[in-house]
N, C-alpha and C positions, 0 to 999 in steps of 0.2 A: 336585514342589517340594521342595527340600531344607529340612530343619528347622534346619540350621546354616549358618553363614557361612564361606566359604572366603576366605582371604587372596588378594589379586590375583595375587601371584607363584605361589602354589600352584595357583590356578585356571588360570593360563596353562600351567603344566607339565602339568596334568591334561588340558587341551584339546589340547595337542600330542600327548600319548599317545593320546587318542581319535582324533585325525586320522590318526595312524600306523597304526591298525587299521581305518580306514575309517568311523569313527563321527562324521561331520561334524555331524549334527544334535545329537547329545549334546554335542559340543564347543561348538556354538553356544549351547546352552541353559546350559551352565556359565558361559560368558563373559557371556551376557545377564544372568544373575542378579547377577554381580559388577558389571557396568557400570551397572545400574539400581538397585542397592542403596544406601540412604542411609548405610549403615555404611561405604561406600567413601569418604565425605568425609574421613575421618581418614587415608586412605592418601596417600602422596606422589604428586604428578603424574608424577614420573619412573617410578613403579611402574605407575600406571594407564595411561600412554600406550602401552606395548607391548601391554597387554590390548586397548585400543581398536583398535590397528592389526590385530591378529589377528582381532578381532571384525568389523572392516570387511571384511577379506579373505573371511571365511566368508559374510557377508551378501551381498557382491557375487557370490561364486561360486554361491550358491543363489538369487540374485535375490529377496531378501527386504527390502522397504523399511520395513515397520512397525517391526521390532526396532531397526533402525539409527536411526530417528527418535527413539525413546525414549532410546536410549543417547547419541545426540549431545546431546539436551536435558539429560540428567543430567550429562554430561561438561562441557558449557558452564557449568552451575551450579557444578560443582566448581572449574573452572580459570579462569573469567573474571576473577577477582580476583587471580590469582597468575601464571598463565602463559598469555597469549594466544597465544604461539608454538606451544604444544602443540595448542591448538584448530586453529590454522591448518594444522599438519602433518597432523592427523587428517583434516580436511576435504579438503585437497589429495590425500591418499592415497585417500580414498573416491572423489573425482571422477576421479582418474587411472586407478584400477582400472576404474571404470565405462566410461570412454572406451576403454580397452584391450579390454574385453569387447565393446563395440559395434564396434570395428574388426575384431576377430576374427570376429564374426557376419557383418559385411559380406563379409569374405574367404571365409567359408564359403559364403555365399549365391552368390557369384560362381563358386566351384568347383562348386557343385551345378548351376548353370545351364550351365557348360561340360561337365560330365559327362553331362548329359541329351541333348546333341547327339551322335547316333550318326553321321550323315552330314553332313560339313561342306559338301557341295555342295548339300544339300537344305535350303533356308532354313526351310520350314514342312512339317510332317507333317500328314496328314489328321486325326490325333487332336488335334493342337494347334490346328488350324483350327476343328474342331468344338467343342473346349472353350472357345476364345476367343469363339466365336459365342454359346455358351450363357451363359457367366459374364461376358463383357465384360472379362476380365482376360488379360494375357499371362502367360507362364510366370515371367518375372522378378518380376512383381508378386505372384504367389502365393508364390513363394519368399521374397521380402522380407517379406511379411506373416507368414509362418510362422517365419522365422529372425531377421530384423532388427527387425521391429516390437516384439516383447517387450522387446528391449534398449533401443530408442528410448524406450519407455514408462518403463522402469526408470530410464533416464538423466534423463528429464524429472522424474520423481518425486523423484530424488535432488537435482536442482537446487532444486526447490521446497522439499524438506525442509531443505536447507542454508539457503536464504533465510529460511524461517520461524524457524529456530533462531538465526540471527545478527541478526535484525531488532532495531531500536531499542536498540542497545547501542553506546555511544561507543567502548569498547575494541575492538569487533569491526567498526567501521564500514568500515575499509579493506578487510577481508576480505569484507564484505558487498558492497561495490561491485565487487570483483574477480570474485566469483561471479556478480553480476548481468551484468557484461560477458561472461563466459563463456557464460551462459545465452542472451544475445541472439545471440552468434555461433553457438551450437548451433542455435537456431531458424533462423538465416539459412543455415547450411550445409546443413541437411537439409530446408529449405523447410517448416518447421512453422508454418503460419499460425495455427492454433487455439492452439498453445502460446504463440506470441508475444502473442496477444491476452490470454490468461490471465496471462502474465507481467506485462504492463502493468497489468492490474487488480490483481494481487498487490502490485506495487511501489507503485501508487497507494494501496492500502489500508494498506500499511506506513507511507507518508508521512503519511496522514491520522491515524494513531494516535500520531504523534510528540508532539503537544501533550497527548494523553491521559496519557502516561507521563512527563511532565516532572518530576514530584515523586519519581520512583523513582531508585534508584542507577544509575549508568552511563547516564543518559538522554542522548539526542542533543540537541545545541544547534544549532538552525538559524540562530541569530544568528552562529555562527562562519562566516566567509567561506569557509574551506577546505571545511568540511562541505557547505555549500550548493553550492559549485563541483563537488564530486564528484557530488552529486545531479543537477546540471545536465548534466554530462558523460554520465551514464547515460541521462538522458532524450533527449539529442541522439543518442546511438547507437541508442536505441530508435526514434526518429523515422526515422533513416536506414534501419534494418532494415524498418520498416513501409512505407516508400516503395519499397524494393527488392522487397518481397513484394506490393506493390500492395494493402495493407490501408489504404485511404484514410480510412475512418472512424476507425480506430485511430491513424493518423498525425495526423488533426486533433485527437484527444484528447491526443496527445502534445504537439502544438503548444500547446494550452491549458495543459498541465502546465508546459511550459517558460516560458510567459508568466507564470504564477503564481509560479514560482520566481524569475524575473527581477524581478518586483515586490517580492519579499521581500529581494532582494540589495542590499546597500549598495555593492558593488564594481561598477565599470564592466565590462560584459561584453566578452569578447574579440572583435575584429572578425571573425576567422575563424569563430568559432562563430555570430555573428549572420548572417554571409553564408550559411553553411550553413542556418541557420534560415529565412531569407527564400527561399532557393532551393527548399527542400522545401515551404514554404508556397505558393510560386508553382506548383509541380507539383500540389499538392492542388487549388488553385483552377482550374487548367487542366482537370483531370479532371472537376471539377464544372461546367465550362463557365461559370464566373464570371470572365469575361474582364476586367472592370473591376478587381477586386482582384488578379487574376493580373498585370495590367500594373503595378499599384501595388507588388506584392511584387517584381516583376522590377526596377523602378526602385530600390527600396531595396537589393536585392542588387547591382545594377550600381554604385551609388555606393560601397558598401562594397568592392566588387572593385577599383575604381579606387584606393581608399586603400591596400588591401593590396598590389596588384600595380603598384607605381609604375614598375617596370622592364619592364612588358609591351611586347611588340612591336606595331607598327602593325596587323599582321594580327589579333592577338588583340583589340585595341581595336575594329577594324572588325567583327569577328564579334559581340562583345558589344553594340555599338551597334545592329547590324542586328536582333538578337533583341529588344532593348528597344523599338526603334521599331515593329517589326511587332506586338509584343504590345499596344502602345498604340493603334496604328491599328486593331487588331482588336476593340477595345471597341465593342460595338453601340451605335448611336445610339438605337435602339428595342429594348427588352428583348424577347427571343424567348420564346415559350412553352416552348421546349425547354431554356431555361436552367435555372440552379439554382433558380429560383423564389423568390429571397429578396425580390423586390420585388412579389410578387403580392398580398400581404396587407399593408394599411397598418399595422395594429397590430403585426403580427409583424415587419414589415420594420424598424421603428425599433430594436427590441432587437437584432435580428441585425446590422443595419448598424453599430450602436454596438459590438457584440461583435467584428465583423471589423475595424473601424477600430482598436480597442485592440490586437488581435493584431499589426497592422502598426506600432504605435507612433505613430499619427498623431493629431493633435488634432481633425481633422474628416474626414468621409467624402471619399474621392477622387472626382473627376469626370473625364470624358474630356478636357474642355478644359483643366482644371488640369494633368493629366498631360502633355498636349502642350506647354503653356507651360513646364512644368518641364524637359522635354527640350530645347526650343529655348534656354532660358536657360543650360543646362549645355553647349551646343555639341555635342549628339549628332548633329545633321544634318550637321555638317562631317566626321564620321567614317564615315558610311554610304556605300555605293556610289551611283553616279549614278542607277541605275534606282529605288532606294528613295527618293531625293530626288524623283524624278519622280512616284513613287506618292503621296508626301505632297502634292506640289503639286496633283495631280489631285483628291485626296479633300478637301483642306482649304483650298486657295487659289483655284484657277481655277473658272470657271463655264461648264459645257459639258454641258447636259442631254442633247443628242442624240448625243453622241459619247463619253460618259464610259466606257461599257462597252467600246467598241472600243479606246480608248486603254489601258485597264487590263488587257485580256485577255492581251496578250503579256507584260506584267510578271508577272502571276499565273502564267502558264505557266512562266516561268523560275524563279519561287519554288517551284513544285511539284517541280522537279527536285532541290531540296535536301531531304534527309530531315528535318532539324531544323526547317526553315521551313515544311514541308508542312502542319503542324498548324494554321497560321494561315490557310490558304486558305479554308476554309468560313466563318469569321466575317468575313473580308474581303469575301466575296461579299455577306453580309448588309449590311455597311456601304455597299457600292456600290449595292445596291438602295435603301437608305434615301436616299442622296444623290440618286439619280435621281428619286425621287418628290418630294423636297423642292424640287429645282431646277425640275422640271416644274410644280409648284404655283405658282411665282413667275412663270412665263411664260405658261401656258395656264390658261383657265377650265375647258375640257372637253378630253378627249383619249380616243381610242378605246382599248379594252382590248387589242386586237390590236397597236396601235402600241407600247404599253407592253411587251407580251410580246416584241415584236420588238427593242425597244431593250435589254431585259434578257436578251438571248440570250447564253449562255455554252456552251462545249463540255461534254459529259457529264463527270462526273456532276452538274454544277451547271447544267443547262439547266432553267430555271424554267418551269413550265406555268401556265396560267390559274388553276388552283385554288390553287396555292401563293401566287401573287401576291395573290389575293383574301384568303387567310388572313393574309398579312403585312400588308395594308392594314387589315383589321379589327382586328388586334392594335394597330397604331399609333393608330387612331382611338379604340380603347377607352382607351388611356393618355393621349389628348389630344395626342400628338405630331404627328398628321396630321389634317387636316379634309377628308376625301374622301368623296363619296357615289357608290355603284356603281349604275348603271342596267343591270340585267341584260337588260331587254327590248331596249334599243338597243345594248348592249355598250359603254357610255361611262362614263368616270370624270369626275366633276364635282368640282372643287376649290371648297369652300364659301367664299363671301365675304360671306354675309349676317349672320354673327356679328359685328356691329359693335362690340359692347361685350365681346367675349370677351377673356380674357387671352392675350397672345402665347404661342405654343407654345414648348416648351423646345427642340425641334429647330430651330426657325427661328432662335433666337439662336445655336445652336451651329454652324450651317452657313454656307456662302457665300451671299450675298444680292445679287441684281441690283437690286431695287427694293423699296420698302415694300409690304407686303400691303395690299389694299383696306381691310381692317378698321383697320389702323394709320393709313392715310391719313385715313379718316373721323374717327378719334379726334383726329388733329391739327387738322383743320378745326373740329371742335366746340370744342376748347380755344381756338383763335384767336377764334372767335365769342364765347365766354364772356368772354374778355379785353376785346374791343371793347365788348360790352354793358356791362360794369362801368365802363369809362371814360366811356361816354355817360351813365350814371346819375350819375356824379360831377359832370359838367358841368351837367346839368339841375338837380339838387338839391344846392346847396352845403352844406346842413346834414348831408348824409350824410357828407361829408368831415370836417366838424367832429366828428361822432359817432365816426367812425373814429379820428381823432386822439385824442379823449378816451378811447376804449376802449383805444387803444394805450398811452397814458400810464398808465391804470389797470392795464393788464396788466403794464407795466414795474414800477410800484410794488409790485404784488402779487408779482411775480417776485423783486424785491429783498428783500421781507419774507420770502418763502418761502426765499430763498437763505440768509438768516441762520439761519432755523430749520433748514433742511437742513444747514447747516454745523455747527450745534450737535448735530444728530442724528448726523451723520457722525463728529464728534469723540467723542460718547458711544459710538457703535458701535465706533470705533477703539479706545477705551479698553477696551471689553468684549472685543474681539478680542485686544488685547494681554494682557488678564488671562487669557483662555482659553489663549492661547499659553503664558503663564507657568505656568498650572496644568498644561497638557499637558507642558511641559518638566519641571516638578517631578515629575509622575506618572512620566514616562519615566526621570528620574534615580532615583526611588524604585524603579521596576521593575528598572533596571539594578543598583541597589544590592542589591535582594533576590536577583536572579540571581547576583550575585557572592557574596552570603552563602550561597546554595544551593550554588554551586560549592565554596565553602570547606567547607561542611558535608559535601558529598559526598566531598571529599578527606579530611576528617577521618574520615568514616565508613570510607572505603577504608583509611586508615591503621590505624584501629581493627581492621578485619577482618584486615588483614595482620598486625597485632600479635597478635591472637587466634590466627591460624593458626600463627604462629611459636611462640607459647606452647604451642599444642596439639601441634605437632611436637616441642617440647622435652619436654613431658610424655610423649609417646609414646616418645621416645628414652630418657627416664628409666625408663619402664616396661619397655622392652626390656632396658635395662641391669640392672634389678632381676631380670628373668626369667633373664637369663644368670647373674647371681650366684646366684640360687636353684638353677639347674641345677648350677652348680659346687659349691654346698654339698651338694646331694644326692649328687653324685658323690663328694665328699670323705667324706660320711657312709657311703656304700656301701663306700668303701675302708677306712675305720676299722672298719666292721662286719666286713669280711673279715679284717682284721688281728686283731680281737678274737676272732673264731671260731678263727683259727689259733693264737692264744696260749692261750685258755681251754680249747679242746678238745684241745690237745696234738698238733695235726696240723701237720706242717711244710708240706705241700703240699695244696692243695685240689683240684688237678687230678685226683688219683687217686680222689676220691669221686664217687659218682653224685649225681643230683639229690635223690633221697629222703633220702639220708644228710645232705646239706647242709641240707635243710629241717628235719630232725629236730634237728640240732645248733643251728640258729638258734632254733627253738622252745624248746629247753631253755635256751639262754642268756637268752632273753627272760623265761622263767618265773623263773629265778634272779634276774635283775635286778628283776622285779616283786616277788618275795618280800622282797628287800633293801629296796626302796622302801617296802613296807608296814610293815616293822619300824621304819624311820626315822620314818614318819608317825605310828605308834602312840606312839612315845616322845615326839615333839613334841606330840601332842594331850594326853598325860597331863601334861606340863609346863605347857601352856597352861591346863588345867582348874584346877590348884592356884593359879595366878596369878589367874585370874578370880574364884575363891572368896574370896581374900584381899581383892581390890578391893571386892567387894560388902559384906563385913563392915564395912569402914571407911566405906562410903558411907551406911549406914542411919542413924546419928545425924545426919549432915549433912542428909539429906533431911527428917527430922522438924523440925529447926530452921527450915529454909527454908519448910516448909508453914505454920508459925505466923506467920512474918513476912509471907508473901504474903496470908494471911487478913485480917490487920489492915489492910494497904494496900487491899485490895478493899473492906472495910467503909467506910473513910474516903471513898473515891472515890464509892461509891454514895450516901452521905448528902449530899455536896456536889452531885451531879448532880440529886438529887430536889428539893433546895431551889431550885436554879436553874429547874427546870421549873415549879414552883408559882408562883414570882414572875413568870415570863413569861406564864403563863396568866392571872393576875390583871390584869396590865397590858393584855393584849389584850382582856379582857372589858370593862374600863373604856372603852377606845377604841371598841369596838363599840356600847356604850350611847350614847355621844355621837353617833356617826354615825347611829344609828337615830332619835334625836330630831330631827336636822337633816333627814333624808329624809322624816319624817312631816309636817313643816311644808310642804314644797314638793310633796308628792304630788298634791294636787288640781290645781294649775297644770300639772303634768306630764301628767296624764290628759287635761285639756282641750286642751292643745297637741297631744298625740298624736292625739286624735280629729279635730281640724281638719286636721292634716297627712295623715292617712290618707284623709280625704274628698277632699282636693285631688289626692292621688296617684291615687285611684280614678277621678276625673273625667278626669285627663290620660291615664290608661291606656285608658279606654273610648274617648276621642276618638282616641288613637293607633291603637287597634284598628280603628276605622272607616276611618281614612285608609289603614292598611295593607291593609284589605279592598278598598278602591277601587283602590289601586295594584296589588294582586294580580290583581284582575279585569281591569284594563287590560293588565297584563303577560301575563296568560293569553291574552287575545284576540290580542295581538301575537305571542305564542309560537305560537299555533295558525296564524296567517297565515304566520309564518316557517317553521313545520313543513311547511305545505302547499307553500310555494315550494321548500323544501329537498327535500321528497319528490319533487317534480317533477324537480328537478335530479338527484337520486339515481337516479330511474328512467331518465332520459336517459343518465346516465353508466353505469348498470348495463347498459343495452342495448349501449352502445359497448364496455364491458368484456367483455360476454358474447361479442360478435363477436370481440374481440381474444383472449379466452380460448380460444374455439373454434379460432382460428388457431394460438395457441401450443400447445394440446393436440394438434392435428394434428402440428405440428412435433415436439413432445415424444414423441408416439407413434412417429413415424418414427425419432427418435433412440433411443428406448427399444428399439425392435425391432432397430436396428443394434447397440446395446450388448448386448442379449440374445443376438443371433447371435454376436457376438464373445465373449461370456461362455461360451456353450455350446462354442464352439471351444476356448477356453482351458481349460474344465473337462475336455473330452475329452482335450486334450493333456496336462494335468496328471494325469488319471487314467491315461493310458498311461504317463507317466513314473513315476507312483507304483507301478503294477504291475511295471514293469521294475525299479524300485528295490527293491521288496519281494522280487522273485525273486532279485536280486543279494544282498540281505541274508540271505535264507533259505539260499542256497548258502554264503555266508560263515559263517553261523551253524552250518550242518551241518559245514563244514570245521573250524570252531573247536571244536565239541563233540567231533568225532573226535580232533582234536589233544589236547584236554584228557583224553579217555578214555585215549589212549595214554600221556600223561604220568602219569596216575593209576596206570596199571598199572606203569609204570617205578618210580614212587615206592614202590608196594606191594612190588615185588620188592626194591628197595633196603632197605626196612625189614626184610624177611624175612632178607636177607643180614646186616644189622647185628645182628639178634636172634640168629642162629646164631653169629655171631662172638663176641658177648658171652657166650653160653652156653659156648662152647668156651673162652674166656678164663677164665671163672669155674671151669670144671672143671679147667683147668690150675693155677689158684691153689689150689684145694682139694687137688689132688694134691701140690703143692709144700709145703703147710703140714705141720709136725711132728705 
């Protein structure tokens, strides 16, 4: 560590000199000290920027990420208030150099793979087959891991460093978003799933900290529509990348991020962006086998697509309508156990259902029947091919329990030939099986299991066996969509009709119906019977009718009275709501006003910082000007000294004298000048002594007269002050005596009142202590009970956490072993590189020492020749002298 500070331009020159002799590490250290020093704040950005460019080049060349992170952070602190363009140039330079190194590593890996192939006709050698069998890796994978992977890791660390450096700064927001887009493209290009997940978490963390740093300078304002739109664009690209890399959980989290940002935005989102949002959301739901929300997302995307592509061809409309109709028909009537499971738990389903509904921008949860009605209302059926309209008629309109599977089988076979529509074949088979059982339940009371298996026969791989159908029926019965009993002894299915008062099944309302179920028919007869009995009672007993009319009139009067009261309450509630709205508006206005004041304060602060910087640069320029003037003065003094030596010593030319003679002449001149100055000072001191003695003689009588006058004044002041203190003490004593007489008269009453008050307070205190003790005992018992319950919950949770922790530890152990293995390989590689580097440095050092030794010998010989020449010249001068 150097004890002195080098100026940036000098450090840059020194680094270039070190690089020229192969000392890259030393050059990097010199530039690092300048880039991270706080004293560099006073240097102009135009001087620091070349230093940063050279420092970035050295860091990338040596693949060192930690120094560049520190340097970028300091450079951002120096330049963010004055030159954002400089930060942008340095960051882009760093990223471009890293990308070039990565491309070079890829090309090198490809050349290595080509050079290892000796026989082009032999695809695999016995050694490569044996090695791939043992390690499970191909030659290219091993080469990439050794050559390309370190640069991929360095590139990723560089992106993360830049994002951490540029985060939460309004001046650097555009550059931050550009780097974020580049990082997403990097993950997508090189298929880096883990890095994309970490990037999403990093950006999510940066966004969550925006509100935390609102009071700081250069804070990001999410209320700005342009800033919010840039964040939205980044999340949309992140969502597209996650879908392409099939990171479905990360894609769903990105969808939630986009939804939260849209909720904050006051600007209407772009239709293209929303169409892309719903399209990716539909893909996520399809992977999770949540066909209901998949169809809802498909519909939202389709309607936006129609608005965007108004000039679309009929073929494009037909293709889009086909996809949306098939996705809607594929929604299961009965939820399968293999689905996403969002409806399996009642308490959990409500929150998840509400959450997914909000993501789609719907006011209520979608249903299968509602989606179908929506499609019919928008004329989608008129745009689909005839076979799909026929499929809709079979599943949703006509009633044919014995031939439904035979009619649908050729339609599904044609759909299976289309690669995009093939994904809906399996859920459509589930819908067909559900419709078959629903329609059989309306026609038959019992049916053989073999008959059902025969009716539900499809070609492989959708040929359902007896076990699968039983499982499907049990799932429907458990949810209440089917009422079927299985007789395994006789191999018969019995459609239950004894539940006379059961609520109608959901599926029965949603499907095609030939006649009412027996339970519904019985309920209708009972309702008719009740109505007839009520009419007979009215005829037999006329008083019942009068009582009913009286009760009706009383109810009307009570309703009118309550209506007036309800009107008053509504008016009062409306007034309260209006008041709350007014308060909220005032609060919002105040908040906007405060934000405007904060923005103004930030602008003023930035102006003050800029003004201080300009003043500092002006002071620096002034100091540099003073330094130049001082050097000019020193040069002028040296010139005058040389002229003085020439004149006083009587020597016309100084070039003929050697160094010792010049020093002797200069010392002699300085001593003469010193003696002259001493003589002048002695004369001046003597003259000053006589003057001072005369002043003091004249001052003595004046001081004596002033002492007498001051003594009289002090005596007069002391007498007056003493008289005033005595008078004040006497008056205070008289007042104290009067106060004592008054207090003595009331003292017995005071003591009696105080004793009574203390007794009352003591009784209140004791009673309060008893109450507190009772409450404390009660609270203690409640706390003990609460502690027992909490302990039981903690024990249960601890067991669950222990199991989860064991699983995580096992995963962490595996990851740790993988990291340790990679770390060992990296250390071995670095150790090898270090040894090679040390050998190269040792060879260079030996060569340099040899070159220096030869140079020293040459210098020594040169000095010897000069000495001989001087002696010869001196001898010639002595011979020429008279």
